C-alpha positions as CSV (number, residue, x, y, z in Angstrom):
1,M,261.9,-99.2,62.4
2,R,258.7,-97.6,61.1
3,A,257.3,-97.6,64.6
4,V,260.4,-95.8,65.9
5,S,260.2,-93.3,63.1
6,R,256.5,-92.5,63.9
7,D,256.9,-92.4,67.7
8,H,258.6,-89.0,68.0
9,A,257.2,-88.6,71.6
10,T,259.3,-91.6,72.7
11,F,262.2,-91.4,70.2
12,S,263.4,-87.9,69.8
13,A,265.3,-86.5,66.8
14,Q,265.9,-83.2,68.6
15,R,267.4,-84.5,71.8
16,G,271.0,-85.0,70.8
17,F,270.3,-84.8,67.0
18,V,270.5,-87.7,64.5
19,M,274.2,-88.6,64.5
20,V,275.6,-91.4,66.7
21,D,278.3,-89.2,68.1
22,E,277.4,-86.2,70.1
23,L,277.9,-82.9,68.3
24,P,280.0,-80.1,69.8
25,P,277.8,-77.7,71.8
26,E,278.8,-74.8,69.5
27,I,277.0,-76.3,66.5
28,L,274.3,-78.4,68.2
29,P,271.7,-75.6,68.2
30,M,272.2,-75.0,64.4
31,A,271.9,-78.8,63.8
32,Q,268.7,-79.0,65.8
33,G,267.3,-76.2,63.6
34,Q,267.4,-78.5,60.6
35,L,264.1,-80.3,59.9
36,L,265.7,-83.7,60.3
37,G,266.7,-82.7,63.8
38,M,263.3,-81.2,64.9
39,D,260.5,-82.8,66.9
40,P,256.9,-81.6,66.8
41,P,255.4,-79.0,67.3
42,N,258.3,-77.0,65.8
43,H,258.7,-79.4,62.9
44,G,255.3,-79.2,61.3
45,P,254.9,-75.6,60.0
46,I,258.4,-75.4,58.7
47,R,258.2,-78.7,56.9
48,R,254.9,-77.7,55.3
49,A,256.4,-74.5,54.1
50,V,259.2,-76.4,52.5
51,I,257.2,-79.3,51.1
52,E,254.8,-76.9,49.3
53,R,257.8,-76.0,47.1
54,F,258.3,-79.6,46.0
55,T,254.8,-80.4,44.5
56,S,254.3,-82.7,41.6
57,K,253.5,-79.7,39.4
58,M,256.8,-78.1,40.3
59,L,258.8,-81.3,39.5
60,V,257.2,-81.4,36.1
61,Q,258.2,-77.8,35.5
62,M,261.7,-78.6,36.6
63,E,262.3,-81.6,34.3
64,P,263.7,-79.6,31.3
65,M,266.2,-77.8,33.7
66,V,267.3,-81.1,35.3
67,R,267.7,-82.7,31.8
68,E,269.8,-79.9,30.6
69,I,272.1,-80.0,33.6
70,A,272.4,-83.8,33.4
71,R,273.3,-83.7,29.8
72,E,275.9,-80.9,30.4
73,S,277.5,-83.0,33.2
74,L,277.6,-86.1,31.1
75,L,279.1,-84.3,28.1
76,G,281.9,-83.1,30.5
77,A,282.5,-86.6,31.6
78,R,282.6,-87.8,28.0
79,E,285.3,-85.3,27.2
80,L,287.3,-86.2,30.3
81,A,287.1,-89.9,29.5
82,K,288.2,-89.2,25.9
83,D,291.3,-87.3,27.1
84,Q,292.2,-89.6,30.0
85,G,290.8,-92.9,28.9
86,E,288.5,-93.1,32.0
87,C,286.7,-91.0,34.5
88,N,285.9,-91.1,38.2
89,F,282.2,-91.6,37.8
90,V,281.4,-90.4,41.3
91,F,282.7,-86.8,40.8
92,D,283.2,-86.5,37.0
93,A,279.8,-87.8,35.9
94,A,277.3,-88.0,38.8
95,G,278.8,-85.3,41.0
96,N,277.8,-82.1,39.2
97,L,274.1,-82.8,38.7
98,P,272.6,-82.7,42.2
99,T,274.7,-79.6,43.3
100,A,273.7,-77.7,40.1
101,V,270.0,-78.6,40.5
102,I,269.7,-77.6,44.1
103,C,271.7,-74.4,43.6
104,S,269.6,-73.5,40.5
105,L,266.4,-74.1,42.5
106,M,267.6,-71.8,45.3
107,G,269.0,-69.2,42.9
108,V,272.5,-69.5,44.3
109,P,274.9,-67.5,42.1
110,R,276.7,-69.8,39.8
111,D,280.2,-68.7,40.9
112,M,279.3,-70.2,44.4
113,W,278.2,-73.7,43.1
114,G,281.7,-75.1,43.5
115,Q,282.0,-73.7,47.1
116,I,278.6,-75.2,48.0
117,R,279.7,-78.6,46.7
118,H,283.0,-78.3,48.6
119,W,281.2,-77.4,51.9
120,S,278.8,-80.3,51.4
121,D,281.5,-82.8,50.7
122,M,283.4,-81.8,53.8
123,Q,280.2,-82.2,55.9
124,T,279.4,-85.7,54.7
125,S,282.9,-87.2,54.4
126,A,284.5,-85.9,57.6
127,G,285.6,-89.4,58.7
128,D,287.5,-90.1,55.4
129,P,291.1,-89.1,55.4
130,D,291.1,-88.6,51.6
131,L,288.0,-86.4,51.5
132,G,287.1,-85.1,54.9
133,A,288.1,-82.4,57.3
134,T,289.2,-82.4,60.9
135,P,286.4,-81.9,63.5
136,E,287.5,-78.3,64.0
137,E,287.3,-77.7,60.2
138,T,283.9,-79.4,59.9
139,Q,282.6,-77.2,62.7
140,Q,283.9,-74.1,60.9
141,I,282.4,-75.2,57.6
142,S,279.0,-75.7,59.3
143,M,279.2,-72.1,60.6
144,E,280.2,-70.8,57.2
145,M,277.4,-72.6,55.4
146,G,274.9,-71.3,58.0
147,M,276.1,-67.8,57.6
148,Y,275.9,-67.9,53.8
149,G,272.3,-69.3,54.1
150,Y,271.4,-66.5,56.4
151,Q,272.9,-63.9,54.0
152,L,270.9,-65.3,51.1
153,A,267.7,-65.3,53.2
154,T,268.1,-61.7,54.3
155,E,268.8,-60.6,50.7
156,R,265.6,-62.3,49.5
157,Q,263.2,-61.0,52.2
158,N,260.2,-59.3,50.5
159,S,261.4,-60.5,47.1
160,D,258.8,-61.6,44.6
161,A,261.2,-63.9,42.8
162,D,260.3,-67.6,42.2
163,D,263.5,-69.2,43.5
164,L,263.2,-71.6,46.4
165,I,264.7,-69.3,49.0
166,S,262.4,-66.4,48.1
167,L,259.3,-68.6,48.1
168,L,260.2,-70.2,51.5
169,I,260.9,-67.0,53.4
170,N,258.1,-64.9,52.0
171,V,255.1,-67.2,52.1
172,E,253.2,-67.8,55.3
173,V,252.1,-71.4,56.1
174,D,249.9,-72.1,59.1
175,G,250.6,-68.6,60.4
176,H,254.4,-69.1,60.2
177,K,257.0,-67.6,58.0
178,V,260.4,-69.2,57.8
179,T,262.9,-66.7,59.4
180,A,266.4,-66.0,58.1
181,E,267.7,-67.8,61.2
182,E,265.6,-70.8,60.6
183,F,266.6,-70.8,56.9
184,A,270.3,-70.8,57.9
185,S,269.9,-74.3,59.3
186,L,267.6,-75.4,56.5
187,F,270.2,-74.3,54.0
188,I,272.7,-76.7,55.4
189,Q,270.2,-79.6,55.3
190,I,268.9,-78.8,51.8
191,T,272.4,-78.4,50.2
192,V,274.1,-81.3,51.9
193,A,271.1,-83.7,51.4
194,G,270.6,-82.5,47.9
195,N,274.2,-83.2,47.0
196,E,275.8,-86.3,48.6
197,T,272.8,-88.6,48.8
198,T,271.7,-88.2,45.2
199,R,275.3,-88.5,43.9
200,S,275.9,-91.6,46.0
201,M,272.7,-93.2,44.7
202,I,273.5,-92.6,41.1
203,A,277.1,-93.8,41.3
204,S,276.2,-96.9,43.3
205,G,273.4,-97.7,40.9
206,M,275.8,-97.5,38.0
207,Y,278.2,-99.7,39.8
208,E,275.5,-102.4,40.3
209,L,274.5,-102.2,36.6
210,L,278.1,-102.5,35.4
211,K,278.6,-105.6,37.5
212,R,275.5,-107.1,35.8
213,P,275.9,-106.4,32.0
214,E,272.6,-108.2,31.3
215,L,270.7,-105.7,33.5
216,Y,272.6,-102.8,32.0
217,R,271.6,-103.8,28.5
218,K,268.0,-104.5,29.6
219,L,267.7,-101.1,31.1
220,E,269.3,-99.4,28.1
221,A,266.8,-101.1,25.8
222,N,263.8,-100.5,28.1
223,P,264.0,-97.0,29.6
224,E,260.4,-97.4,30.8
225,L,261.9,-99.7,33.5
226,L,264.0,-96.8,34.9
227,P,261.5,-95.7,37.7
228,G,261.5,-99.1,39.2
229,A,265.2,-99.5,38.7
230,V,265.9,-96.3,40.6
231,E,263.8,-97.7,43.5
232,E,265.9,-100.8,43.6
233,M,269.1,-98.8,43.5
234,L,267.8,-96.9,46.5
235,R,267.0,-100.1,48.4
236,W,270.2,-101.8,47.5
237,S,272.6,-98.9,48.0
238,T,270.8,-96.8,50.7
239,P,272.7,-93.5,50.6
240,L,272.7,-93.0,54.4
241,H,273.2,-96.0,56.6
242,Y,271.3,-94.7,59.6
243,F,269.8,-91.9,61.7
244,R,269.7,-91.8,65.4
245,R,266.9,-91.2,67.9
246,T,267.2,-90.6,71.7
247,A,264.8,-92.2,74.1
248,T,262.8,-89.7,76.0
249,R,261.6,-92.3,78.6
250,D,262.2,-95.9,79.7
251,T,260.6,-98.2,77.1
252,E,260.9,-101.6,75.4
253,L,261.3,-102.5,71.8
254,H,260.9,-106.1,70.7
255,G,262.0,-107.3,74.1
256,Q,264.9,-105.0,74.3
257,Q,264.9,-102.7,77.4
258,I,265.7,-99.1,76.5
259,K,266.5,-96.5,79.1
260,E,265.8,-92.8,79.0
261,N,268.5,-91.0,77.0
262,D,269.7,-94.2,75.4
263,R,270.7,-93.8,71.7
264,V,268.5,-95.8,69.3
265,V,269.9,-96.2,65.8
266,M,267.7,-96.9,62.8
267,L,269.8,-98.8,60.3
268,Y,268.1,-98.2,57.0
269,S,270.7,-100.2,55.0
270,S,269.8,-103.2,57.2
271,A,266.0,-102.7,57.0
272,N,266.2,-102.6,53.2
273,F,267.3,-106.2,53.2
274,D,264.7,-107.5,55.7
275,E,263.6,-110.9,54.4
276,R,260.3,-110.4,56.2
277,V,259.5,-107.6,53.9
278,F,261.4,-108.3,50.6
279,D,261.3,-111.5,48.6
280,N,264.9,-112.6,47.8
281,P,266.4,-109.4,49.3
282,L,269.9,-110.4,48.2
283,E,268.8,-110.2,44.5
284,F,269.3,-106.9,42.7
285,N,266.0,-106.8,40.8
286,I,265.2,-103.7,38.8
287,E,261.6,-104.9,38.3
288,R,261.0,-105.5,42.0
289,S,257.4,-104.7,43.0
290,P,256.3,-103.7,45.5
291,N,259.5,-102.1,46.9
292,P,258.7,-100.5,50.3
293,H,262.3,-99.5,51.0
294,L,263.3,-97.0,53.7
295,A,266.1,-95.2,51.8
296,F,264.3,-91.9,52.3
297,G,263.3,-92.6,55.9
298,H,259.7,-92.7,57.2
299,G,257.1,-90.7,59.0
300,I,257.4,-86.9,59.5
301,H,261.1,-87.0,58.7
302,L,260.7,-88.6,55.3
303,C,263.2,-86.9,53.0
304,L,261.7,-83.7,51.5
305,G,263.6,-84.1,48.3
306,A,262.8,-87.8,47.7
307,N,260.9,-87.2,44.5
308,L,263.4,-84.7,43.2
309,A,266.2,-87.3,43.8
310,R,264.1,-89.9,41.9
311,L,263.6,-87.4,39.0
312,E,267.3,-86.6,38.9
313,A,268.4,-90.2,38.8
314,K,265.8,-91.2,36.2
315,I,266.8,-88.3,33.9
316,F,270.5,-89.0,34.5
317,F,270.3,-92.5,33.3
318,E,268.0,-91.6,30.3
319,E,270.6,-89.1,29.1
320,F,273.5,-91.5,29.9
321,F,272.1,-94.2,27.6
322,K,271.5,-91.6,24.9
323,L,275.1,-90.4,25.0
324,F,277.1,-93.6,25.6
325,A,277.2,-96.9,23.7
326,G,278.8,-98.7,26.6
327,A,280.7,-98.5,29.9
328,Q,283.0,-100.8,31.8
329,L,284.6,-100.7,35.2
330,S,288.3,-100.0,34.7
331,G,289.7,-100.5,38.2
332,E,289.0,-101.2,41.9
333,P,286.3,-98.8,43.4
334,K,287.0,-97.2,46.8
335,R,284.2,-96.5,49.3
336,I,283.9,-93.4,51.5
337,R,285.1,-94.2,54.9
338,S,282.1,-93.4,57.0
339,N,279.6,-95.0,59.3
340,L,276.9,-92.6,57.9
341,V,277.4,-92.2,54.2
342,N,277.1,-95.3,52.0
343,G,278.8,-94.5,48.8
344,F,281.9,-94.4,46.7
345,K,284.7,-91.8,46.5
346,F,286.4,-93.5,43.5
347,L,284.6,-95.4,40.7
348,P,286.9,-95.7,37.6
349,V,284.8,-96.2,34.5
350,K,285.7,-96.3,30.8
351,L,283.0,-94.7,28.6
352,Q,282.3,-95.4,24.9
353,A,280.5,-92.4,23.3
354,R,277.9,-93.0,20.7
């Protein structure tokens, strides 16, 4: 899988995009304008422009903001659980944090945060009858998101503000400035990826801990183990099952003949249980080291927000253990019906406040 991820000359992300199913021609160009759907040479300058905004220094500066949002989200979940006896951990506890963080970073007006989350949910849960939209509605949502991203970018041109959008479109990297049109596609990727995957990872991680009370208590008593625990949550509950590539020529992979234009699917959730790489891969081990999982992909398409997601999850669980004396599953969880998104839509949890 690492070899396929690195060989973008043979296995293209742009030819057909990264989903198993072909996208409608009306939205394919916008999808191909996302970094995850670009091949070199277009990919490099835009990625570098984005990644310069996610430096280690910036993440350190963001920590107080992330902690404040996490605590606010958890206090809301605590009140809901107090009133109703339980909460849906996916949306009531984990759901608000990633949307609020990414919208804060981009300077999106607060009255639009709910709309951003709704758009994102519809994009990632289109195959689920409880959550998703019809193909026509999903297509319309993609257009609306892109148009809103374009609007934000045009408003911020020549701005000296320090929000992510202003920094992206007003700074030249390798002789290239991100245009409003390019940002429209980036906006979809940043908001959707910054919402669903982080939420799924946090909720799935909590589910695994609640099934193993001894690990829950160990992590509660030893918060210094959280960085490693987050990595194991990512390996175990890989937020996205796969991304696709399309062969640009006839080739062979481990004895399998592949023809030009064949679709090649990289199953991250399978690779993360590869017994050739991981000792006892079927053990959920919060102290696993090393842990070379592929939950964030590999190569030039490695997730831009990987370290931000790690920071959000670490802080979320730190604040959770401060606010709650205990938690128990209170019903049967329900997973999102999707061959792409690996996560829950319903995770009933009883919370005991400190």
